[in-house]
C-alpha positions in Angstrom: 53.5 79.7 79.8 57.2 79.5 79.1 59.3 79.9 82.2 62.6 81.8 81.8 65.4 82.1 84.3 65.8 85.8 85.4 69.2 87.1 84.2 70.1 88.2 87.7 69.9 84.6 88.9 72.3 83.6 86.2 74.9 86.1 87.5 77.9 84.7 89.4 77.7 85.1 93.2 78.9 88.3 94.6 81.4 88.7 97.5 83.1 91.9 98.6 80.7 93.8 96.4 82.0 92.2 93.2 81.2 89.0 91.1 83.6 86.3 92.2 84.9 86.0 88.7 85.8 89.7 88.4 89.5 90.2 87.7 90.1 92.3 90.8 88.1 90.0 93.1 90.1 88.6 96.0 89.3 85.1 95.0 91.4 85.7 91.9 94.5 86.2 94.0 97.1 83.5 94.6 97.7 83.7 98.3 101.2 82.9 99.7 101.6 79.9 101.9 101.0 80.5 105.6 99.5 83.5 107.3 98.5 86.6 105.2 100.2 89.9 105.6 98.3 93.0 104.6 100.0 96.4 104.2 98.0 99.5 105.2 98.8 103.1 104.6 95.5 105.0 105.1 92.2 104.2 106.9 93.0 100.5 107.2 95.8 101.5 109.6 93.3 102.9 112.1 90.1 101.0 110.9 91.1 97.4 110.1 87.9 95.4 109.6 89.5 92.1 110.4 91.1 90.1 113.2 94.8 90.1 113.3 97.5 88.6 115.5 100.3 91.1 114.8 100.7 94.6 113.6 104.1 96.2 112.8 105.3 99.4 111.2 106.5 98.5 107.7 108.3 100.1 104.8 107.2 99.7 101.2 109.6 100.9 98.5 108.7 102.0 95.0 105.4 103.7 95.9 104.4 106.7 97.9 101.2 107.8 99.8 99.1 110.3 97.9 95.7 111.9 97.9 95.1 110.5 94.4 91.7 108.7 94.8 88.3 110.5 94.6 85.9 109.4 97.3 82.2 109.5 96.3 80.9 107.7 99.4 82.8 107.6 102.6 84.5 111.1 102.4 82.5 112.8 99.6 79.6 112.4 97.3 79.2 112.0 93.5 78.3 115.7 93.3 81.3 116.8 95.5 83.9 114.0 95.6 86.4 114.0 98.5 89.9 112.6 98.4 91.4 109.6 100.1 94.9 108.0 99.9 96.3 105.7 97.3 99.7 104.3 96.6 101.2 105.9 93.5 104.5 105.1 91.7 107.8 106.3 93.0 109.4 106.9 96.3 108.7 104.9 99.5 105.9 104.7 102.1 105.9 103.9 105.8 102.7 102.2 106.9 101.5 99.3 109.0 101.5 95.6 108.2 98.9 93.3 109.7 99.3 89.5 110.2 96.1 87.6 109.5 95.9 83.9 110.4 95.5 81.7 107.4 92.2 80.4 108.7 90.8 83.9 108.8 92.1 85.1 105.4 89.0 84.8 103.4 86.8 86.5 106.0 89.4 89.3 106.3 89.6 89.8 102.5 85.8 89.9 102.3 85.7 92.7 104.8 88.6 94.6 103.1 86.9 94.3 99.7 83.6 95.5 101.1 85.4 98.5 102.6 87.9 99.4 99.9 87.3 97.6 96.7 83.7 98.0 95.6 84.7 100.3 92.8 88.0 98.5 91.9 89.7 101.9 92.3 92.7 100.0 93.7 94.8 97.2 92.2 95.7 94.4 94.7 99.3 93.2 94.5 101.6 91.2 96.7 104.7 93.3 97.3 107.7 93.0 99.7 107.6 95.2 102.8 110.2 95.6 105.4 108.8 95.0 108.9 110.1 96.8 111.9 111.3 93.4 113.2 113.7 93.5 110.2 112.1 90.7 108.3 110.9 91.3 104.7 107.5 89.8 103.9 105.3 89.7 100.9 102.2 91.7 101.8 98.9 92.3 100.1 98.9 95.9 99.0 96.2 98.1 97.4 97.8 100.3 94.7 96.0 103.2 93.0 94.4 102.1 89.7 95.6 104.7 87.2 93.1 103.5 84.6 90.1 104.1 86.9 87.8 107.2 86.6 88.3 107.7 90.3 92.0 108.2 90.0 92.7 111.9 90.6 96.4 111.9 89.6 98.9 114.2 91.1 97.0 117.3 92.4 98.5 120.5 93.7 98.6 120.5 97.5 96.3 123.6 97.6 93.7 121.8 95.5 93.9 118.8 97.8 93.5 121.0 100.8 90.5 122.9 99.3 88.8 119.6 98.5 89.4 118.1 102.0 88.3 121.3 103.7 84.9 121.3 101.9 83.9 117.7 101.5 82.2 115.1 103.6 80.6 111.7 103.1 78.9 108.8 104.9 81.8 108.5 107.4 82.0 112.2 108.1 84.2 115.2 107.1 87.1 114.6 104.7 89.4 116.3 107.2 88.7 113.6 109.8 90.3 111.1 107.4 93.4 113.2 107.1 93.7 113.9 110.9 93.1 110.2 111.8 95.9 109.2 109.3 98.3 111.7 110.7 97.5 110.7 114.3 98.1 107.0 113.5 101.4 107.7 111.8 102.4 109.9 114.8 101.7 107.0 117.2 104.0 104.9 115.0 106.7 107.5 115.1 106.2 108.5 111.5 106.0 112.1 110.3 104.6 112.4 106.7 105.6 115.9 105.6 103.1 116.0 102.7 100.2 115.2 105.0 101.3 117.8 107.5 101.5 120.5 104.7 98.0 119.5 103.5 96.6 119.8 107.0 98.3 123.2 107.5 96.7 124.4 104.2 93.3 123.1 105.3 93.5 125.0 108.6 94.4 128.2 106.7 91.3 127.7 104.6 89.2 127.1 107.7 90.5 130.3 109.3 89.7 132.3 106.2 86.2 131.0 106.4 85.8 131.4 110.1 85.8 127.7 110.9 89.0 127.5 112.9 87.7 125.0 115.5 88.8 121.5 115.0 86.2 118.8 114.2 86.3 115.6 116.3 88.2 112.8 114.6 
């Protein structure tokens, strides 16, 4: 009987939910010399799945924070996608930069890819960020992938609010993601007017539907 090799055994190994030879896999990145800096602007600010030795407020120019990514797992489903944040072209964004020891870089990237990059809905890029200490650093940044089916584009704030008010996924209601992000930014001394307008619109929707009590974040 002829023995064949199952095709699945011939596939390249998978790390971070992707084959290691995939173009957006972290092993395809050219890491800078020394420790790794990672720029966070959404859930990674308050849910970093890696060890770090420093975390500072940081400014990224040329991109802005936007609810432009559909979530079909953590904050929504395939039937009712929620919305999470991405970095889209234009403006500037205040977020948080984490310093990851070089020895921990691969472990940290594996965790980030498992959490954020399983669908390749983001494009990893090294971009300069201005740290609160005043020093510019190249930091790994996840940009919205405009060529991905999960890219929602620029949605009206009322549509964003309706989606967030009604959706939930494996990690809970979509609104908790919004509230957690606002809370983290507030602790950093950052007020994102767009996020506050969306939250106010969500609360109006909740009041109209008799759900005015806040959910735990």
